[in-house]
N, C-alpha and C positions, 0 to 999 in steps of 0.2 A: 287301531291295533298297535302293539309294540313294534317299533321299527318300520311303521308304515310311512306312506308318503306324507311329507310335511315335517318330518323329524330329522334332526341332525345326527344321523347314524354315522359312526366312524367307518371309514372305507374298509371294505372287506379284503381288498387286494393289498393293503399296506403291510400287513404282517408278513405276507409272502415276499414282498419286495424288500422289506427291511432285513429280513433274514438271509438275503442273498439268493433267494430262490426264484428270482425273476428269470425269464427266458427271452433273451434278446438274440437277434440273428447271429451276431458274431460269437455268442457263447456256444453255438452249436457246431459240432464236428460230425462229419459223415465218414464212414469207412472208405478209405482210398481217396480221400478228398484232395483235390488240387487247389492251388491258390492263384489268383489273378490280380493284375494291376493294369492301370490304363496309362499309356503314354499320352501326355497332353501337350498341346501347342504352347510354346513359349512366346508366341507372337500374337499381337492383337489382330493382325490382318496379313495374310501371306498366301502365296501360291506354293503348293507342294510340288517340287520338281522331281524328286525321287525319294524312295524309301528303301533302305537296305536292311533287311531283317537278319541276314546271315550272322552278323556278330552276336545278336541276341540268342539265336539258336545254338551258338557255340558255348554259351554260358552253362556251366554244370547245373542241372536241375530244371532248366527250361525245356518244356515239352511242346509248346506251340506258340506261335506269334501270328496274330490275325491283323490284317489291314483291310482297307475298303474292298479290295477285290474278293476277299473271302466271304464277305457278307453283302455283296452287291445285290443279291437276289432278294434280300429282305426289304421290307418297306421302311420309310422314314418314321421317326418319332413324330406323331401328328400334332397339329393344332386343331382343337375341337371347336373353336369359335373363329372361323376364317372371315373376319370382317374385311380383310384386304382383298377378297374376291380372287381374281386371277394372279394377283401379286403374291405368290407363295414364297415361303422360306423353308423349304424342305430340309429337315435335319437328318442326315444319314447317321447310321450307328457309328461309323468311323469315317472321318473326312476323306473325300475323294481327291479333289485337286485344289481345295482352298480351305483354309482355316479362318474363322471370323471372330474369335475372341481368345484371350489367354485362358487355356483350360479346355479348348475344343478337343474332342477325342480323335487321336490319330492312329493308335495301335493298341491291341489288347494282348497282353503277355500272360501265359499260363505256365506255372512251374510247380515243382513238388513242395516248395515252401515259399513263404512271402519274401524272404531275402533274395532268393534266386529270381523271383518274378520282378522285383525292383531292379536288381542288377541287369536283368535282361532288358527291361525298358530303358535303362540308362545306356545300354550298348547299341540300341537301334540308331542308325545313321539316317537322318532326314535332312534333305536339302530344301531349304525354304528360299523363296524370293519375296522380300519384304514388300508390302503394299501400303499405300496411304491409309491412315486410320481416322475414323470419326468416333471418338470415345465418349462423346457427350451429346446431349440434345442440340446444343448450340452449334457444335461442329457438324452434326449430321444434317441440319437444315440450312446450313450456310450455302450461298449460291454456288460455290466451287467445291462443295463437299464430295469426297470420294464415295462412290456407290458401293454399298455393302452387298447388295444384290443387283448387279448390272442389268439383269434381265427385267427387273422391275422398273428401271429407269428413274428411280427416286428412292430416297430413304424415308419419305413420308408415305406410309403404306395405306392409310385409310383416314377418313374423316367420319366421325360419328356424332350425331346431334340428337337431342331430345328437348322438347318444350317448344315454345313459340318465340323464335328469334326476333321477328318483327315487333311483336308486342313487348318483349323485354327491352329492346332498344328504345322503343317509343316511351315506355314507362320511365326508363332511366333518364332519357333526354328531358322529360318533363318534371323530373324530381326537384324538390327544393334543395336537397343535399345528396351528394353521391360520394360514397367511400370507395376508393379504388386501391387495389393492392396487387403487387406481384408476389406470389407465394411459391417458394421452392420446398418440395418435400424430398428429403434426402433418401438416397438409396440405402437400404439396410439388408443385412444378411441374417437369415433365420437362426443360425447357430444353435440348433437343437443339441441337447445334451448327448444323445446317441447319434453317432455318425451313421450315414447310410451304409448298408451292407446287403448282400444278396448271395444266396446259394442256389445254383442250378443243378437239377438232376434229370436224368433221362432213363426210362425203363425201355430197353430195346424190345422186350417181349411184348409189351402192351402198346408201345409207341407213344407213351404218355410222359409229359414233362411235369416237374414240380419246381416251383419257384418259392423260396422262403425269403421274405424281406419285410422290413418295417414299413408300414403303409398306413394310409387313412381309409382304406377300403379295398378289399381283395378282388371284388367282382369287376370293378372298373379296370384294374390292372390286368386281370385275366382277359377281358374283352379287347383291350388295346394291344396287349403284347401278342395275343394269338393272331391278330390280324397282321402285325408287323412280321412275324416269322412264318405266316402262311399256314396255320393249322386251325382246326376246329377248336372252339372254346372248350369243348368237353375234354380235349386232349391236354389241357393245361390246368393243373391244380396250383392255386396260389395260397400260401399260408403266411399269416402274420401272427406272431406271438406278442410279447410285450414290446411296447414302443416308447422310446425315451424322448418324447416331444416330436410334434409334427408341424404345427403352426401354418398349415396349408402346404408347405413344401413337400411333405411326404405323400401328398395326393397323387403325385405325378409319376409318369414313366420316365426313367432315366436310361441312358444308353447301355449301362452295365447290365440291366435286367435281361434284355434279350440276348446280350452277349454271353452271359454265363450259361444260358440255355443252349445257345449254339455250341459253345465249347464242351458242355457236358455231353451233348449228342455226338459231337465229332470225336471226342476222346474216350467216351464210354466210362467216364468217372465223374463224380460230383465235383463242381467247381465253385469255389467261394471267392467273392470279391468283397473286400472291406475297405472303404475309403479312409483317408486320413483327414485331419482338420484342414489341410491345404486343399484337398479335393472339395471339401464342403464350401470353403470360401470361394473357390473358383467356379464350381459347377452347380451347387444347389441353387435353385431359383431364388433370385433376390426379390425384394419388395419395394413398394412405393416408387421412387424415381420419376418425378414429374415436376413440371413448372406450369403455373397457372396465372392468368391475368383475370382478375375478378372485380366486378362492380356491383355495389349494393345501393339502391336508391331509396330515399325516404321523402315523405311529404313534410310540410311545415310543422305537423304535429308529432313527427317521429314515427309514423307508420311506414312500414316497408312498402315500396311501390313496385320494385322489380329487382331481379337478380340475373346477371349475365356472367358466365364463366367460360373461359377458353383455356384448354389444357393441352400441353404437349406431353404425351405419355411415352416414356422410354420402354421399349419392348425388349431391348437387348438385341443380340445378333440373330436370334431365331424367335419366331412367335411360339411361345410355350403353349402347353396344353389348353389352359384357359386364359393365357396372358392378355389377349386383346379384350377380354370381357371385364377385366378387373376395374378399370376406370370408366367403363361404359355401362354394360348391362348390370354388373354387380353393384357398383357404387354410384354410377352417374345419375340414377333416378331418385336418389335420396338427398341430392345436393341442397335442397331447400329446407331440410330439417322439418320441424313441426311448427314452423312459423306461418303466419298468414301472409302469403306472397302472391299477389295477383298474377304476375307474369315472370316466368323463369325460362332461361335458355342455357343449355349446357352443351358445349362443343368440345370434342376431344379429337386430337390428332395422334395417330399411332406412328411412332418413329423408331426405326431400327438403328442401333449403334453397335460398335465393336466391343460389346460387353456381354456378361453372362445374361441369359434370358431372365425376364422379370415375370412373376406370376403372383398368385395369391399369397399374402402374408397376413397373419392374424387381423382379421377384419375385412380384408380383400375389397378395397375401394370405399368402404364405409368410413374408416378412420380418415381417409384422405378428404372425403367430402365434408365431414364434420369439421375437420381442421380448417378448411377454407372458410366455411361459413362462420365458425365461431371466432376465428381471427378477425373477420370482417365486423362481426357484431361488437367485439370489444373496442376495435378501432373507431367504429362509428359512434359508440357511446362517448368516447373521449372527444371526438370532433364535434358532436352535438351538445356537449356540455351536460350530459345526463349520466346516470350510473349504469353499470353493466346489467344489474338486476332489473332496473326499471325499464330499460329498453327491451329486454327480453320479455318481461311480463306483459308489456304493452302489445307485443306482437305474437305471443304464443297462442296457438289455437286453444279454445276452451272446450270442455266436454259437450257443451250445447252445439258446437259446430261439427261434431263428429257423427257419422263418418265424413271424411274430407278427402276429396280428390286433389292430389297435389299438383296436377297438371303435367306430371311426368310419367303417368301410368300406374301410380300407386294410390291406394285408398287407405288412409289411416282409419282403423276401425274403432279403437277404444283407447281411453287414456284420460288422465287428468294432469296435464302438463303444468299448469300454474300451481297446483297443489304440491307436485313433486319439487318444483322450484322453491316454494316456501319452506317445505320440510328440509330441503338441503341447506338453505340459509340458516335455519334454526340450528341444525346439527353442527354447522360450521361456526356457530357463534359469530354470525356476521357483524353484529353490533359491537363486538369486542375487538374488531380488527384494528381500529385506530389506536387503541392502547398498546396492542402488540407491536404495531409499527413504530410507535413512539419509543417503546422500550428498546427495540432493535436499533433505532437511530441513535439512541443514547450510548449504545455500545460501538457506534461508528459503522453500523451495517445498513445496507439498503434492504428494504422489505417490500414485498409486493403480493398482490392477491389476483388470482385468475379464476374465472368462471367459464364453464362450458355446458351447454345443454345439447345433448346428442339424441339422435334416434337412429336405430339400425333396422335394416330389413333383414330378417333372419328366416332360415328355413328353406333356403334354396337347394338345388341339387335333386330335383325330381319331385313328383307329386305323390309318391308312394314309398312304402318301406315294408320289409318283410321280417317275420319272426317264425321260427320253427321250434315247436315245443314237443318234448317227449319225457317220459319217465325212464330214467336211466336204470341200469341193472343194480345200482346201489340204492335205489329208491329216491334219489334226488330228482326234483323237477328241473329239467335242463332246458333252458331257453336260449336258442341260438338267434343272434341278431345280425342284421345286415350292416350295422354301423361298426366303427372301430375306435376303441379308446386309445388315446395317445397320452394318457395320464389324467384325464378328466374325472375318472371315478365311475365309469359306466357300469362296471360290475356291481357297484353298490346301488346306484340309482335304479337300474333296471330290476335288480333283485327286490328293492323296496316296492316298486310298482307291481311286479308280478306276485310277490307274496301277499300284498294287500288285496289284490283282485281274487286270488285263490283262497285267501283266508288261512294261509299256512305260515309257520315260522319262516323268517327270512333265511335261516341257516339250512332250510330244506330246498333252497333255490340255487342253482348254479347257472351263471351266464357264460355262454360260449360265443366266441367271435373269431373272425379272421381265418376262415378255412372254406374254400369254395367246394370242398367235398362234403362239408356239413351243411352249408347254406350257400347256394349258388345264385342268390338274388339279393339285391340290396345296393344302396347308393353311397354307402360309406359315410364318413364324418367330415363335415365342413359347413361353414355358414351358420353355425349354431343351430343345426337342424336335428341333432340326434334325439333328444328327448321328445320333441314335438312329434316327430315321425316314428322313430324307433320305439318310443314309449307307447304311442298309439298302437303300433304293431304288437307289442307285448300284451297290452290289454285285450286286443282282439284275439290273440292266440290263446290267452287264458280263458276268455269267454267260450271260444270254440272247444277247448278241452273240456270245460265243464259241460257243454252241450253234448259232447260225445259220451261223457261219463253218465249223464242223465239217461241216455238211451240204453247204455249197458246196464245201469242199475235197475231200470225198469224190468229188463229180462231176468236179471239175477235175483231181484227181490220179489218178482211177480206182482209189481204194482204199476198202476197207470199214471200215478202222479208222484214225482220225486222232487224233494227240496234239497238244496245244497248249501252247506255252510261249513266253513273252517275245515275243508278237506274231507268232509263226510257227506255222503249221499243218504238221505233218509226217506223211507216210504211215508208219504203223508198219512196222518192219522194212524200211525203204526210205530212200533219201536224197532222195526227192521232197518238196519243200516249197513252200509259198506263204505270203504274209504277209497281215496285215490290210489293209495299203494296197493290195496287189495284188488281193485279192478285191474291195475297195471300188471299184477302178478298172474291174475286169472286170464287176462286177455292181452297178452304181450303185443305191444304196438298199437292196440286199438284206440288208445287215448292220444296217440301222437298225431301231429299234423302241422301243416304250414298255413300261415294266414298272411294275407296281404291287406295292409292298411293303406287306404288311398283317400285323397281329398278330391280327386277328379279333376281339379284345376289348381293352379298355383294358390297356395294358402299361406302366405308369409305371416310371420308375427313381427311386431314392432316394439322390441325392447327400447326403452328410453330412460333418460335420467339426467341428473344435474351433478356435475363434479366441481368441487371448489378446492383450489390449492393455494397455500401460502408458502412463499419461499423467502429465505434470507440470503443475501448476496454480500460477500465480503469484497469491498472495492479494492482492497490491497492485493487480493489473489485471484479474483474472478470466480471463486468457488461458490457453488450454489448448494444450499441445504434446504430440502423440502421439510419445512417445520410442521405443517399441518396438511392433512389431506382428508377430505370427507366427501361423501357422495350419498345420494338417495336414488335408487333405481326402481323402475317398474318392470319386473320380470314376470308379471302374472303370478301364478301360483308357484311356490317353491317345493319341489319334491324333497330336496335335502339342503337346507339353508347353509350348512357348513361347507358342502361342496361348492355352492354358489360363491360363498365368500372366498374360498380358495381360488376359484377362477378369477374373481375380481382382483385379488392380490397379484396373481401372475400377470394379468392383463395390464394392470397399472405399471408393473415393473417394465414391461416391454414398451409401453407408451412413453414412460419416463426415460427409458434408455434411448429411444430415438431422439427425444428432445435434447438430452444433455450429452450423450456420448457417442452413439452409433453413427457411422458414416462409411459406406463403401466408397473408396476413392480409386479412380483410375487416372493414370498419367495421360498426357496428350497422345502418347504413342500406344495407349491401350494396355499398359502394364498395370496389374493389380497392386496398388500400393499397400492396401490393408489386407494382406493375405494371411494374417495370423492374429492371435490375441495379443501379440506384442504391439500391434498397430491398430487393432479394432477393439474399441472399448464396449463392454457390456455392463449393465448395472450390477453392482454388488450390494451386499446387505447394508453397508453404510451409505449407499446412495438413496436408499428408500426412506420414507418417513418412518418415525418410530412406531406410529400406529396409523391405520386407515380406518376412519370412522365410517361404518357402512350400515345402511338401513334400506328397507324397501317399502314402497307404497304401491302395491300391486293391483292392477285391474286384470282379471283373468282373460286370456286370449280366447276369443270365440271360435278360433280356427282349428283347435285340436281338443281331444277329450280330457287331457290333463290340465288345460288352461295355462300351459307354460309358454314362455316367450323366447327362451334362449339367452344365455349369459356369457358364453365363452369368449366373446370378442369385446364385450362392453367396456371392460377396464381400459383396454388400449384406446378405444375410440374416445372416451372421455378424458383420459390422461394427457394425450398429446396437446389439445388446445388449452386445457385448464392450466397445465404447468407452464406452457409457453406464454400464455396471457399473464400469468403471475410474474414471470421474468420481465416481460415488457413493461408491466406496471411498475416494477421496482426500478426500472430505468427511465421513468418519466414518459413512457409511451414510445421510446425509441424502438423502431421495428428492426428485427433481425431474423435470420433464418436458422433452422435446425442444422446441425446440433449446436446448442448454445454452450460452446466450450469455454473453459476458464479464460483462454486467451481473448476470445471475442468479447466476453463480458468485462474483462479487466480493461480492455481498450475503450469500450463504451463508457464504463464507469469513470475512467480517468478523463475522458473528454467532456463529461458533464460539468465537472469542476465547480458546481455551485454548492453552497452550504446545504447540508441535509435539512437543517431546520427551516429553510426557505421553501421546501417542497410543499 
């Protein structure tokens, strides 16, 4: 059908957004609204000796100042994956007697306008006593490291392992060749276009709260925040309108969300908090931040024998909501990729430091695992005297070997990895690389090519999802979903799926999201799960609506058998008909209902693909230009190829940004050096390749009715290792760590000093 699944339909939400009709949290004003700001710690580690709020309360316009004593009865911001057991890192809404990173929340100031709130925060007098700082993994695990949580007795909070350590060690020891690497993955800041903001409201008559904020799922926020402030979940409504980027970071509860609710109840007026970019750099959860020692063994024929990885994962000062899970449960089980590896062991140490908490960032552990493995594969090919494609092809699983247990708790169900590799090489004009390199060298440039084959485990965050369908008063079929778009185009994709199932025009479908008063069940957006689970819920809700309509039509048409097609119910062997809209008008609410799509058990999908990058490096400046970028991915069936391609472009930009530019830097005393865009680089248009050649070679996933696999994180996962491998190739195999800044590259290029023609 027109605009059905599989077609590149233009995004229905774009016209609204382009016309300035988007509704973001900070756009909204409430009658009598007050404004709040947070006083943050300027120290990386210190004791709070005293806080004097009187000067702030004397500032004109300031109506309240809250410190820990005012919110002491509320619960801490929780960690939902407590791998550290009894070694807890409880994060109060406002610091009690110690601050543990620059940006830690100390006081919350509410005023009649933003300027007064800021002036009030500046007027607060806090006496701190400086404490020793451990602002890096190395500093935190040193023998004489200061303890960030003295009650824990150590900064190393947990050890997590998966696989067979003894078998992996034995396999590597017996290998004919072992490639060993120390790999650092730099800390990055999500830098979403829209800064976090929140509005808290309290209705004294009903005793109910309303929180409006940009998020990746309202239900989880409601459940967590209601526990923090000690109320029933039904007494808290959470609303999310348009969201300007999430990348994992907006999944989480931040201190300001319960605080605006507290202030709204205490003051009897709505309270809005809107962060600034400095708040974002200091307090939005960061990503990556890890150091790994990795070994990959091979036999004499180049077959992989074993993989052993040991990682130190920086958790920041507090264990964030899902922080401990990112390099363990989320990404740690995919470390071996889709290669044939007889023995694998992955050991992860969770380390606290005097820095901002670390949690999910686009890919959430899967880019990190792919980066480790694909760096190893390229280095091994160089050491073994073979080519990157040949070594990968030799070790990739074949369709005949699927399903395959990877030894880490995952079973790869379907795919044709060698075919994807071959298709990617063809699209990249693999054979033409030598000529392009020669042309670049003739211009005095260095030129390199990098390959990466990735696999992702997608679809985490619950085994079920919900959709609630109704016919609205304007005749539109309104489908409420439990996921939350952050710019991915959900309003379009879900409308395509729903319209096709109901057989009605797409412009008769309206997608609703982000309001617990409309749909109070759902697991939100994350882990590339939305279409696999949310799409399944939409299909089921549409089917259930049709089934209810059939029963109504039987009674209305006086028929025992009813057929349905294209929005019309028809009595079989008769010309008697009625439509969805007619039934809805005659039987208000009778077509409406909620449906739960469930897999019953974890049902991940495994998107995978091959990315190939070619870069040109100017040895006189160290500047890198990505000349060519091509990829072939297996995303299963595509509901909207254009949306998929957009997701890939954005993902590649973020992966490329981490490789070339992005790096959150703390000084030894815990000061955030990269606290603004003056110091923190993000990719711009001229950092991107002129074109990204994209194609798919899909094998439909058997785990969901749409056959989709998830695509939101794939671009980042493939871009990081492919671009870095290309840079290393251009430097004759010289290893370096991200970000590959011009200064680093210039120094390496100058040190090589050999004529380009001799390479």
